[in-house]
Each structure stands twice: as C-alpha cells, then as structure tokens.
C-alpha positions as CSV (number, residue, x, y, z in Angstrom):
1,M,8.0,-9.7,9.6
2,K,5.6,-7.7,7.4
3,R,3.1,-9.8,5.3
4,V,0.9,-8.5,2.3
5,I,-2.6,-10.1,2.6
6,T,-5.4,-9.8,0.2
7,A,-9.0,-10.5,0.7
8,T,-11.7,-10.4,-1.8
9,V,-15.0,-9.5,-0.2
10,Q,-18.7,-8.7,-0.9
11,N,-18.9,-5.0,-1.3
12,R,-21.3,-4.4,1.5
13,S,-21.6,-2.3,4.5
14,G,-19.5,-3.1,7.6
15,V,-17.2,-5.7,5.8
16,L,-14.1,-3.4,6.3
17,N,-15.3,-2.6,9.9
18,R,-15.6,-6.4,10.9
19,I,-12.2,-7.2,9.3
20,T,-10.3,-4.4,11.1
21,G,-12.0,-5.1,14.2
22,L,-10.8,-8.7,13.9
23,L,-7.1,-7.5,13.3
24,Q,-7.7,-5.3,16.5
25,R,-9.0,-8.0,18.8
26,R,-6.2,-10.2,17.7
27,Q,-3.7,-7.5,18.2
28,F,-2.3,-7.1,14.7
29,N,-0.8,-3.7,13.9
30,I,-2.2,-2.7,10.4
31,E,0.6,-1.1,8.6
32,S,-1.3,-0.2,5.7
33,I,-4.8,-0.9,4.1
34,S,-6.6,-0.1,1.0
35,V,-9.8,-1.2,-0.5
36,G,-11.4,-0.8,-4.1
37,R,-13.7,-2.2,-6.4
38,T,-12.7,-5.2,-8.7
39,E,-13.5,-5.9,-12.1
40,V,-16.6,-8.1,-10.8
41,E,-19.8,-5.9,-9.7
42,G,-20.3,-6.2,-6.0
43,I,-16.9,-7.4,-5.3
44,S,-13.8,-5.6,-3.5
45,R,-10.3,-6.5,-3.0
46,I,-8.7,-5.3,0.4
47,T,-4.8,-5.3,0.6
48,I,-3.5,-5.3,4.2
49,V,0.2,-4.8,5.3
50,V,0.4,-6.4,8.8
51,A,3.2,-7.0,11.1
52,V,3.2,-11.0,11.9
53,A,5.6,-12.4,14.5
54,D,5.5,-16.1,13.3
55,N,3.8,-18.4,10.9
56,Q,1.5,-19.6,13.5
57,K,0.0,-16.4,14.1
58,L,-0.2,-15.7,10.2
59,E,-2.0,-19.0,9.7
60,Q,-4.5,-18.1,12.6
61,L,-5.1,-14.6,10.9
62,T,-5.9,-16.1,7.5
63,K,-8.2,-18.8,9.1
64,Q,-10.1,-16.2,11.0
65,L,-10.3,-14.0,8.1
66,N,-11.7,-16.5,5.9
67,K,-14.5,-17.4,8.5
68,Q,-16.0,-13.9,8.0
69,I,-19.2,-13.8,6.4
70,D,-18.7,-11.6,3.4
71,V,-15.0,-12.7,2.8
72,L,-14.6,-14.8,-0.5
73,K,-10.8,-15.5,-0.4
74,V,-7.9,-14.6,1.7
75,S,-4.2,-14.9,0.4
76,D,-0.9,-14.2,1.8
77,I,1.0,-12.7,-1.4
78,T,4.2,-11.7,0.3
79,D,6.4,-14.0,-0.9
80,K,4.7,-14.5,-4.5
81,A,5.5,-12.6,-7.7
82,I,3.5,-9.5,-7.2
83,V,2.7,-6.2,-8.6
84,A,2.6,-3.7,-5.9
85,R,2.2,0.1,-5.7
86,E,1.2,3.1,-3.5
87,L,0.2,6.6,-4.3
88,A,1.4,9.5,-2.3
89,L,0.3,13.1,-2.5
90,I,2.9,15.4,-1.1
91,K,2.3,19.3,-0.5
92,V,5.8,20.9,-0.4
93,V,6.5,24.6,0.8
94,S,7.9,26.0,-2.5
95,S,8.7,29.7,-3.4
96,G,9.0,30.4,-7.3
97,Q,12.8,30.1,-7.2
98,L,12.8,26.8,-5.7
99,R,10.2,25.0,-7.9
100,G,12.9,24.2,-10.8
101,E,14.9,22.4,-8.0
102,I,12.1,20.3,-6.7
103,Q,11.2,19.3,-10.2
104,G,14.5,18.3,-10.5
105,I,14.2,16.1,-7.4
106,I,10.8,14.5,-8.3
107,E,11.7,13.7,-12.0
108,P,13.9,10.5,-11.4
109,F,11.0,9.3,-9.2
110,R,8.6,9.8,-12.2
111,G,6.7,12.2,-10.0
112,S,4.6,15.0,-11.3
113,I,3.5,18.4,-10.0
114,I,-0.4,18.4,-10.0
115,D,-1.0,21.8,-8.1
116,V,0.8,25.1,-7.9
117,S,0.1,27.9,-5.6
118,K,1.9,30.9,-4.5
119,D,3.9,29.3,-1.5
120,S,3.5,25.4,-2.2
121,L,3.2,23.0,-4.8
122,A,1.6,19.3,-4.8
123,V,3.6,16.2,-5.9
124,Q,1.9,13.0,-7.1
125,V,4.1,9.9,-7.1
126,T,3.4,6.2,-7.3
127,G,5.7,3.0,-6.5
128,K,6.9,0.7,-4.1
129,P,6.8,2.1,-0.3
130,E,10.7,2.2,-0.5
131,K,10.4,4.6,-3.5
132,I,7.7,6.9,-1.9
133,E,9.8,7.0,1.4
134,A,12.9,8.1,-0.6
135,L,11.2,11.0,-2.3
136,I,9.6,12.1,1.1
137,D,12.9,12.1,2.6
138,L,14.5,14.3,-0.2
139,L,11.5,16.7,0.0
140,R,11.5,17.2,3.7
141,P,14.1,19.6,3.9
142,Y,12.1,22.0,1.7
143,G,9.1,21.5,4.1
144,I,6.3,19.1,3.8
145,K,3.0,21.0,4.5
146,E,0.7,17.9,3.9
147,L,1.1,14.3,3.1
148,A,-1.3,11.8,2.0
149,R,-0.8,8.2,1.1
150,T,-3.0,5.5,-0.3
151,G,-1.5,2.5,1.4
152,L,-0.1,-0.5,-0.7
153,T,-2.4,-2.1,-3.1
154,A,-1.4,-5.4,-4.7
155,F,-2.1,-8.5,-6.8
156,L,-0.3,-11.5,-8.3
157,R,1.7,-11.1,-11.6
158,G,0.4,-13.0,-14.6
159,H,3.1,-15.5,-14.3
160,Q,4.1,-17.2,-11.1
161,P,7.6,-18.8,-11.1
162,E,8.2,-22.0,-9.6
163,V,9.4,-21.9,-5.9
164,T,12.9,-22.9,-6.9
165,E,12.7,-20.0,-9.4
166,L,11.5,-17.4,-6.9
167,N,14.7,-17.1,-5.0
168,S,13.2,-15.7,-2.0
169,Y,11.9,-12.5,-3.4
170,S,9.7,-10.5,-1.0
171,L,8.4,-7.0,-1.4
172,L,8.5,-5.9,2.2
173,K,11.1,-8.0,4.1
C-alpha cells in the first residue's frame, strides 16, 4: 500500500542523504520524493511516497525517521484530508498541423504549452498523480521526447474532518 509521509527537517547539508539512506537500508521503495523550503527560514519539508507492506513496518519507519538528527517532525498523512499535487513537464513530438490537436488534448487537464520549437512542444501540467498519468497516456501516441516529474508534494488541508466524516478518503490507495 502506498503511503504519503511528510518530514519537516532542518535545511542542512546531508539531511536528504541520511533519510534516503535509511529508507534504502530498510528496503523501502521510494515511489516519489520532493523537497523544498517552507515558510520558516532554515526549515524544509520532504514529501515521500513509499510502498509499505503493513502498519508495523510503517510505524517502524516513522519512529526511525523521527530519530534522525535534523528531523523535526514526521507524519503519515495518507488517510487525512490533504492537498497534494505534482508537476510534469512533457516534451511532445509535434509538427505544425498537430499543435492544435495536442492543444485540444491538454486543455481539459488545465495544462499549458510552455515552449514551442520546429519539431516539438513542451507541456506543463499540475495535479494529482492520476491526472498526470492520464495526460501522459493521451500524449504517448504523438511521441514523448522527454518527461520530467517533480514527485508528489502535499500538506494537510486547513480543516481536518472527524474520523467518521472522513469516510476512508485516501489519495493513493
């Protein structure tokens, strides 16, 4: 089962290496990882999507991450009300006559063309991973020259519903 884990850390050299090293030693497969500064100077947030077999392994992982020197807080936010997004840049093979067709495909995804050349165009799209995958699948027949994805980044919504109200919502089940 995929889990979304966030870690608030000191923004210091080597922190990401120690965290990914811990995940590697414990044989967790990192599905995606994103890191960025927060609103507080010197603090970063790491969002990790990992495949975890059972709750015992998940608990072990969060405890071990919390023991890391520069880690301030670790949370499993998978089953909570969250805002989660990913960014993808997709370079698609495109001649002049296909550009309108490709524009029609990306429009419902709220994607945008950010670069155009003689034989390709670059598309930018943000959203849930499922949305990104759906657009990639639609663009694949045109020929994808290059693809770059940020990985999921997420945080809790401003309002957290009661457990009974949540009705087992999960972003990545």
